[in-house]
C-alpha positions as CSV (number, residue, x, y, z in Angstrom):
1,M,-38.1,-38.8,-18.9
2,V,-38.9,-41.7,-16.5
3,K,-38.4,-41.6,-12.6
4,L,-38.4,-44.6,-10.4
5,L,-41.1,-43.9,-7.8
6,T,-41.5,-47.0,-5.7
7,Y,-40.5,-50.6,-5.3
8,V,-43.0,-53.4,-4.4
9,Q,-42.7,-57.1,-4.0
10,N,-39.4,-57.3,-5.8
11,E,-40.6,-55.7,-8.8
12,F,-40.1,-52.1,-10.1
13,I,-43.2,-50.1,-10.5
14,I,-42.3,-47.3,-12.8
15,K,-44.5,-44.4,-13.3
16,A,-43.7,-41.9,-16.2
17,E,-43.3,-38.3,-15.3
18,V,-43.4,-36.4,-18.6
19,I,-41.2,-33.3,-18.5
20,K,-42.0,-30.9,-21.4
21,L,-38.7,-29.4,-22.6
22,K,-39.4,-25.9,-24.2
23,M,-37.1,-24.0,-26.2
24,E,-35.2,-21.5,-24.2
25,Y,-33.6,-18.3,-25.5
26,D,-30.3,-20.0,-25.1
27,C,-31.2,-22.6,-27.8
28,L,-31.4,-20.0,-30.4
29,P,-27.8,-19.1,-30.7
30,C,-26.9,-22.9,-30.5
31,L,-29.3,-23.6,-33.5
32,F,-27.7,-20.7,-35.4
33,R,-24.2,-22.2,-34.7
34,Q,-25.4,-25.7,-35.8
35,S,-26.8,-24.2,-39.1
36,L,-23.7,-22.4,-39.9
37,E,-21.5,-25.4,-39.1
38,S,-23.7,-27.6,-41.4
39,A,-23.6,-25.0,-44.1
40,R,-19.8,-24.9,-44.1
41,M,-19.6,-28.6,-44.2
42,V,-21.5,-28.9,-47.4
43,T,-20.3,-25.8,-49.4
44,D,-17.7,-23.1,-49.7
45,D,-20.1,-21.0,-51.7
46,K,-20.7,-17.8,-49.5
47,K,-24.0,-17.1,-51.3
48,I,-25.5,-20.5,-50.2
49,I,-24.2,-20.2,-46.7
50,K,-25.7,-16.6,-46.5
51,D,-29.0,-18.1,-47.7
52,I,-29.0,-20.7,-45.2
53,L,-28.4,-18.2,-42.3
54,K,-31.1,-15.8,-43.7
55,K,-33.4,-18.8,-43.7
56,Y,-32.8,-19.2,-39.9
57,S,-32.9,-15.4,-39.2
58,K,-36.3,-15.3,-40.8
59,M,-37.6,-17.9,-38.4
60,L,-36.5,-16.1,-35.3
61,P,-39.4,-13.8,-34.6
62,E,-41.9,-16.7,-34.7
63,L,-39.5,-19.0,-32.7
64,I,-39.3,-16.5,-29.8
65,D,-43.1,-16.7,-29.2
66,S,-43.7,-20.3,-30.2
67,D,-43.8,-23.6,-28.4
68,A,-41.6,-25.3,-30.9
69,K,-38.9,-27.4,-29.6
70,A,-35.1,-27.2,-30.7
71,P,-35.1,-30.6,-32.5
72,M,-38.1,-29.5,-34.6
73,I,-36.2,-26.4,-35.7
74,S,-33.0,-28.3,-36.4
75,E,-35.0,-30.8,-38.4
76,E,-36.4,-28.0,-40.6
77,M,-33.0,-26.3,-41.0
78,Q,-31.2,-29.6,-41.8
79,K,-34.0,-30.3,-44.4
80,Y,-33.4,-26.8,-46.0
81,I,-29.6,-27.2,-46.0
82,K,-30.0,-30.6,-47.9
83,E,-32.2,-29.0,-50.5
84,I,-30.3,-26.0,-51.2
85,S,-26.9,-27.7,-51.3
86,G,-27.8,-31.2,-52.8
87,V,-25.9,-32.8,-50.1
88,D,-27.9,-35.6,-48.4
89,D,-25.7,-36.1,-45.3
90,P,-23.7,-33.0,-44.2
91,Y,-22.2,-35.0,-41.3
92,A,-21.2,-38.2,-43.3
93,E,-17.6,-39.3,-42.8
94,E,-15.2,-37.7,-45.1
95,L,-12.1,-39.3,-46.5
96,L,-9.4,-36.9,-48.0
97,F,-7.2,-38.6,-50.6
98,I,-4.1,-36.6,-51.6
99,A,-3.2,-37.7,-55.1
100,D,0.1,-38.4,-56.7
101,N,1.1,-39.3,-60.3
102,T,-1.0,-39.8,-63.4
103,G,-0.2,-43.5,-63.8
104,E,-1.2,-44.4,-60.4
105,A,-4.4,-42.4,-60.5
106,V,-5.8,-45.3,-62.5
107,F,-5.4,-47.5,-59.5
108,D,-6.6,-44.6,-57.3
109,K,-10.0,-44.8,-59.1
110,L,-10.3,-48.4,-58.3
111,L,-9.4,-48.0,-54.6
112,I,-11.7,-45.1,-54.2
113,K,-14.5,-46.9,-56.0
114,K,-14.2,-49.8,-53.6
115,I,-14.0,-47.7,-50.4
116,K,-17.1,-45.8,-51.7
117,E,-19.0,-49.0,-52.3
118,D,-18.1,-50.5,-49.0
119,Y,-18.2,-47.7,-46.7
120,N,-20.2,-44.9,-48.5
121,L,-17.9,-42.2,-47.2
122,K,-17.6,-38.7,-48.7
123,I,-14.5,-38.7,-50.6
124,T,-12.3,-35.8,-51.7
125,Y,-9.6,-36.2,-54.2
126,A,-6.9,-33.5,-53.9
127,V,-4.7,-32.9,-56.9
128,R,-1.9,-30.3,-57.6
129,E,-2.9,-26.8,-58.3
130,T,-1.2,-26.8,-61.8
131,A,0.6,-29.5,-64.0
132,I,4.0,-30.4,-62.4
133,L,6.2,-33.4,-63.6
134,N,3.8,-36.3,-64.2
135,D,1.4,-35.6,-61.2
136,I,-2.3,-35.9,-61.9
137,T,-4.3,-32.7,-62.6
138,A,-8.0,-31.9,-62.1
139,E,-8.6,-32.3,-65.7
140,G,-6.8,-35.7,-65.8
141,A,-8.8,-37.0,-62.8
142,K,-12.0,-36.0,-64.5
143,E,-11.1,-37.8,-67.8
144,L,-10.5,-40.9,-65.7
145,G,-13.8,-40.6,-64.2
146,I,-12.7,-40.2,-60.6
147,D,-15.4,-37.5,-60.1
148,D,-17.9,-40.3,-60.3
149,Y,-16.8,-41.4,-56.8
150,A,-15.2,-38.4,-55.2
151,E,-15.2,-34.5,-55.3
152,I,-12.0,-33.4,-57.1
153,I,-10.2,-30.2,-55.6
154,K,-7.0,-28.5,-56.1
155,S,-4.6,-28.5,-53.2
156,G,-2.9,-25.2,-53.9
157,S,0.5,-26.9,-54.0
158,R,2.5,-26.2,-57.4
159,A,5.3,-28.5,-56.3
160,P,5.5,-32.2,-56.8
161,A,4.5,-32.8,-53.3
162,M,1.7,-31.6,-50.8
163,L,3.2,-28.5,-49.1
164,M,0.9,-27.2,-46.3
165,E,2.4,-23.7,-46.7
166,S,0.9,-23.5,-50.1
167,A,-2.5,-25.2,-49.2
168,S,-5.6,-23.6,-50.5
169,N,-8.4,-22.6,-48.3
170,Q,-10.5,-25.3,-49.9
171,F,-8.0,-27.9,-49.1
172,L,-7.4,-26.8,-45.6
173,K,-11.1,-27.0,-44.9
174,H,-11.3,-30.6,-46.3
175,Y,-8.0,-31.5,-44.4
176,Q,-9.3,-30.2,-41.1
177,N,-12.7,-31.8,-41.4
178,A,-11.6,-35.2,-42.7
179,D,-12.1,-38.3,-40.5
180,L,-9.4,-40.0,-42.5
181,V,-6.5,-38.7,-44.7
182,I,-4.6,-41.0,-47.3
183,S,-1.5,-39.6,-48.8
184,K,-0.3,-41.2,-51.9
185,G,3.3,-41.3,-53.2
186,Q,6.7,-40.5,-52.0
187,G,6.6,-36.8,-53.0
188,N,3.6,-36.3,-50.6
189,L,5.4,-38.1,-47.9
190,E,8.4,-35.9,-48.2
191,G,6.1,-32.8,-47.9
192,L,4.0,-34.1,-45.0
193,Y,6.0,-36.6,-42.9
194,G,7.0,-35.2,-39.6
195,I,5.1,-32.0,-40.1
196,E,1.5,-33.3,-40.1
197,S,0.1,-36.3,-38.2
198,E,-2.7,-38.8,-38.3
199,I,-2.1,-39.6,-41.9
200,Y,-2.1,-42.9,-43.7
201,F,1.0,-42.8,-46.2
202,L,0.7,-45.2,-49.1
203,L,3.9,-45.2,-51.3
204,K,6.8,-47.0,-52.9
205,A,10.1,-46.2,-51.2
206,K,12.1,-45.1,-54.3
207,C,15.3,-44.0,-52.7
208,E,17.7,-45.1,-50.0
209,V,17.0,-42.0,-48.0
210,I,13.3,-42.6,-47.7
211,A,13.7,-46.2,-47.1
212,E,15.9,-45.6,-44.3
213,V,13.5,-43.1,-42.6
214,L,10.8,-45.5,-42.9
215,E,13.1,-48.5,-41.9
216,V,12.1,-50.5,-45.0
217,K,14.1,-51.5,-48.1
218,K,14.4,-49.4,-51.3
219,G,11.7,-50.6,-53.6
220,D,9.3,-51.7,-50.9
221,F,5.7,-50.8,-50.9
222,V,4.7,-49.2,-47.7
223,F,1.4,-48.4,-45.8
224,I,2.0,-46.7,-42.6
225,Y,0.1,-44.4,-40.1
226,R,1.9,-41.5,-38.6
């Protein structure tokens, strides 16, 4: 930390006063919270989360009597979290892509690949819980190779739309943590529009009812943010 001590002949003479910031007891629960937050961002596996917290807990006796600074402990914990989870950047910006039908999934892959290459986001591709109509499934998404660019999860919804009341815990975690959500298809719009907010809807208005709601023409391709 630098303090301005004096001013001489129109020039600032700056003397550095170094203040040593030691770790206080209040830092310990903060570091625990940070470790738990990071753990939950990289995995749903309770065993891995427990191992991360146990790692920090084992460090506590020495930390209380040491001169270590909080950033040093945070560095060690983040390194351990990366090693045990295999995730290089727990805080990287996530994109949640809510998938629609099988045919369009081919184009989803191209879009996701481009986004991954240009922005290097963590991308999650959410599909139906089970096969319904012609909607893409987890197995179908893997066959297309979408898992080369995104983590594939099941949303919990068994309807031909994303219904939040049916959402799985895994989906809700990704949805709540996502910096960006893209909802594909008219079915997902019908399930989410007016209920959830801050979503990009990408679809074709297939009927007069939806076209009227969105103030477009039937058959129009739409990309809107609501």
